[in-house]
N, C-alpha and C positions, 0 to 999 in steps of 0.2 A: 635773457634765460639764454641758459644752453643745454643740452640734452633734452629729452619728452619728458614732460611733465607729469608728475604722479601727483593723483588729489589729496592721499596721504601714501608718506615712507615707514617705514618700520622704524627707521633713526633719523633726526635729522643732526648733521653739525654743524654747529654756527663756527666759521673759520675755514676758509680755502688756502691755510698756509699748508707748510710741512706736516707739520703736525694732523691738522683738520685731516687733510687730502690723506694721510699715511692714516690716518683713523679711518676715513670712508671709505679707504681700499681693503683695512682687515675686516669691517663688517659687513661688507658684496663678497669677500672671500667666507664669511660663515650664512651666507644665504639670504642677508638682508636686504630689504629694500632702503636705498640710502640719498637721501637728499643732500648737498651743500649749500650753508649760506654764506655768503662776504659782503659786506659793506665796499668792496673793490672790487671785487676779483680773485681767480689765483692769481698767486704767488706776488702781492701784489705790498705787503709790507719787511717781515722780517727775512721772512724767506727769501728775499730777492737778492739782497745786498750783504748774506753775508759775507766770512771769509772759509764756505766750503769744504769745513774740515769738519771727519767724524773724530772725536776727539776723546777717543775710549779712555785716554791714556789721565785725563782732566777729573781727576777722580777726586781732587777736593776742594773743599769751599770754598767761593771767593771772600762770604764771614769765614775770617780767622784770626788768630792773632799779626799773622805775620802783614797780612793790608792793614790791619789797625797802628801797627809800627810806621808804615809808608805812609798813613793817609792824612794824615797832620803837615809834613813835607807835599805832599800833592797836590791838596784842596787849597795853598796858599797862591796854587799855579794855577788862575783861571784858564790855561789852557795847558792842562798837565793831564796825566794818565786818569785822575779822577776829579771831577769838579760838582758843584751846587751852584747854581746861578743864585745869588741874595734874592731875588725875588721870589725862587719857590724856596726857600730854604725852613722857613714855617711850618710851612705845609706837610716835606718830609721828613717832617723833626721827630712823629712819632712812629716811622718806617726806618730811622735810624738808631734810634733807640732799641728796636727791638733787632736791628741787623748786631748794634752793640754785643747784646745781650748772645747771638749767638754766637759770638767769636769767642766764646769761655772752652777752654780743652776741652773738656767733655760733652757740650754742644759739637762740638767739631771732630770727633771722633767718632758721633752719632752720622753725624750726617756724611761722613766720608765711607762709613759702611753701608748707609742706602744707597748714596751715590754708584759707589761700587758694582752694587746687586743692580742698579737701575743700569747702570754700564755695560757689565757682560750681559746683562738679557740683549738689550740693544744690539749688543755687538753678534750674538749668536742668531737675534733674528733677521742681519741687515742682509747676509745673499740670499735667501730664500724670500727676503720682499723684494729685494730689484731681480732674483730672477723670475719673479710672480706682476714685476711690474713693468718688464722687458728694458729696465734701467739697468743691467747690473753694465753695460757697457762701458756706463758714466764713471766707475769706479774707480781712483787711482789709487797706487800704495807708496808712494812716494817717502814717505816719513814728513818729521818735525825737529828743526834744530833750532835751541833755545842759546843764545849766545849771552854771554858777561860781560860787561867791562873793567872787572877788578875781578883780584882774589876774594877779597870782600864780597863780593858781588855770588860770587858764584860758593864761599861759603857759606852763605845767610841763605844757601837752594838746598842745600843738601837736605835736612830734613825733612822736607816733602820729596826728597827724590828718594831718601829713606822707606818713606808710606809708602811711596807705588813700588818699591822694589818688594816691601812686606806683604802686598795686595797679588806679586806676579808679574808687575809689567817691566819689560824688558826696555833698557836702555843702556847708553855708553856715554860717559865725557869724554872728552878730545881737547887736546890743544888747539893753538892755532895754526901749527900745521897740515892736523887731522883734519881740522875745521875748512882749510882753503882747498884741500882734495874734494870734499863733498861739495862746498859750494865755496866753489871759488869767487874775489871783487869784496869780499866784506873789508871795512876798514880797520886796519892794523888795530884800534883800541878795543877789538874783541880779545881779548889773549885768552877765555873758555871756551866751552860750548859742549850742553849735552843734544846727541841725537836719540831721536827716538823713535825707530823702524815702523813700530806699530801705527801709525798716524796716520789716515786715510785720510781721503778726500774725493768732492765729487768734481766732476770736469765745470760745473757751471751749477748754483744750486738755484738761481732762477729756473732755469730750462730744465732741472729738475723736477722740481715742482709743478712747471708746468707739462710734463711729459706725465710726471703723475695725475694730473689733472688728464690730460686725453684719456689717459689708460682706465680711469675711471668713469668718465664719459661715454667710451667704446663699450664698456660692462654693463654701460644700464644707465648710471650712475646720474643724477640733478642737478647742475649748478646754475643757483640766481646770484644776482646780485642785489641782497637787501641787506639792510644794518636791523638785525634782530636785537632788541635791548631789554626786552620785558618775556619774561616764564610764570606762567600760572600753572601749578599741578590741578588734574583732574582723575576723575576715575581711573581712567583706561589710559592715561596718558599726560603731554603738559602743551599746552596750548602756547603761544609765540605769537606775542602782539597782539593775541585777540583774534588772529585771524586763521591761523593754523593748528593743525595739532597732528603730535605725531608721539608714539607707543616710547619713546625715549628720545631725550633731544643731548649731543657731547655740546658741553659747551670749549673750547678750540679759540677764540677768539685772540687768541694773543695776547696785547697788551690791554685792550676792554674789553676782557673778560670778568673783571672785579665788578663792572657795573651792572653787567649781566645777570651775578650772582647778587646782589644787591637788590635786586627784584623779587628774589628769594628768603628776603630778610639775612642775607648772611656777609658777615664785611670779612673779606677776606686781601689781609698788606700785600698789594702787590703793588709795585712802582715800575718806573718807566726808565731804563736804562737806553740813554740816545745815545746809538752807534756812529760813528763818520766815517765813512771812507772814499778815495780815489780809487779807480780803476782803470789804469793806464794800459795801450796797446800791449798785445802780446808778447810786440819786438823791445818795448822798454828796458826787457831786461833779461839773460839767462838764468832763468832762477830756478836751480834742478830740485826746491824743496818750498814746502812753508818753512817761514822762518820768524820764529818769536823773541822779539824786545823789550821783555817782560817789564825791566827798569824803566820803560818809557809807556808800556802800555799797548803795545800796538803790534800788530803781522805784517809780513809781506805773504802773500802766498801767489800760488799762481793754477790761475783758471784757465779753460780753453779760449775764453774768450778774453782774458787778456790776465795782467799784473795787477793784483786789489793791494793796497796800500789803505790798511783801518783797523777800530779797536780802539779803547779807549771806555772812560764810563762818563755819561754827563746827566748826572741825576736831576732832571729836569720835567717830569710828566708830558700831557702829550699835545697841549696848547703849547708851548713859548715858541716862538720860532727858531728855525733851524741857527745856529752857528757855525758856518763853514770854515773860520779861521782855524779851528779844530780840524779840518780834513786839512787844510793849508801848514797844520804845523807840524801833523804828522809825513806829510807829505817831503818836506824840505828837512825832517831829521833821515828818510828812508834814503834822501839824497847823500846824506852827509855818511850815513849806515853801510850806502854801495854806491859807491863813486860812477858805479858806468851807468846808473838806473837813470833812463829817460823819463825827465817828468813831463814830459810836455801832451799836449790832445789826451789829458785825464777827463774823469766822469766822477761829478763828488755826489755823495748820497749820504742820505741822514735816514735810520731806521728807530724803530720803538723796541728795545727787546724787555719783552715780560718778565719779570725776577720780584722774587720775594725776600723777604730776609734773612732766611735758612737756607739759600740759593739752593733748596729743593722745589722740585714745580710742584704742582698743585693736582691730584690723580686721587680721584674716588667718588662716590657717590657726595649729592648733596645733602645736607642736612634737611632740608623742606620734602625732598622725595629721591627714593632710587630708581628713578627715571629721569635723572637728571646726572650723567658724570661727568667731573671735570677736568680738562686736560687741559693745562697753562701755569706759566711761569717757568720755562724753563730757563730763562736768561741767555746765555751765551750757548746753549746745551741744545737747542733746537733739533738740528738736524740730527747729532749725535743722536740722540733721544727720540728721536722718532718712530722709528721701527719698532722699539721696544715697547714704550706707550701707545703706540694702536695694536700690538698684539693686547697688553690690558685693559686697554677701553672694550677690544672686542669681550676679553672675559669678561668685563664685569657688566655690558648691555646683556651677554648670554648668560648670565648666570653661570659662569665657570669658575673654579677658584683660577684665584690670579697668578699667574708663573711667580711672582716675586710677593715678599710681605709688602701690603702697602701702608702700614701702618706711619710711617715715615713720615710720607705722602699726603696723611690724610687731609680733606679741607681743614679739619677740625681742631685741628692741630694749632690753629693760630688760639 
């Protein structure tokens, strides 16, 4: 247990990742007493090993016709950007069918509109949230460089950039010479690129999440290591695992959240994108900004604690053992793409990204009781959407009108 124990908090937040702790701080700011429960403790999951980006320009859903076109080729490569272990293929088939349906142009348009609204809110909330949590000094504004190996790959990206342009997102396309000025050392195979200046990042996602935990504790919050599994509504609140009661419960347990929702009779199609990375020492490369190798499904990020090479999607659930050959493959590619990269001294990691079929998070009341609020399923965008989600959770708990329309994020949309 960390912090001073309370017999009953106004709110219990299940999950001590960046979403759960951000929500806990936002609820504290509304004058509520809050306890956070987590099976492992703060920053133990995907919040520790992500790429550290506030990717506010990523408004296009992962579920899209473009991904469908690439998927067959990628799936044939067990170490490619998208893979499904054969032993998990049957189990994930219903989720994949929903994902395929979400790739229709009409659904992509709806998801893009919803994602844009949440991105705009999250960006607007970020600076005030960082200032209030005393973490503003960890924010970086280096931008992102997306690179292309052929004119065909570049041309295929233009529809997505046009969609972003319609939503007011700033970017500029570059030739090889202009890219070299921004980021020296790229292999000559990359002939074009797109630079997005409005791409923020955090110095280190784990240190940031731990800083949120310390701020929460300093304000009187409680963090307990406990694997909450079952919720039961009662007249004046919610009983957790039969042993504690709270006026409200926020489920922000990442990839484990849908199991908790099942205890309330709700079947939410959440899957686990297993993400892999290798973090190299800070001197491994003179990296000026995050670089996205979209055709290969991974990024190289500059953190205060090192150079992180990671990404890709392995739809493999929570129980299969890690396949660190995926980390090794990405690192080998990164070395060929950035010849000056020193690949020695790295630390491998695998984590679970909680993902829905339509690429939108689940934010809203449980069908069983309005005293349970769901806030999970952010996929690759948990850090990015954390401040906005925290604002929405606080609105829902305190019965204020949500800052944006939450219909597209409803837990009942499935």
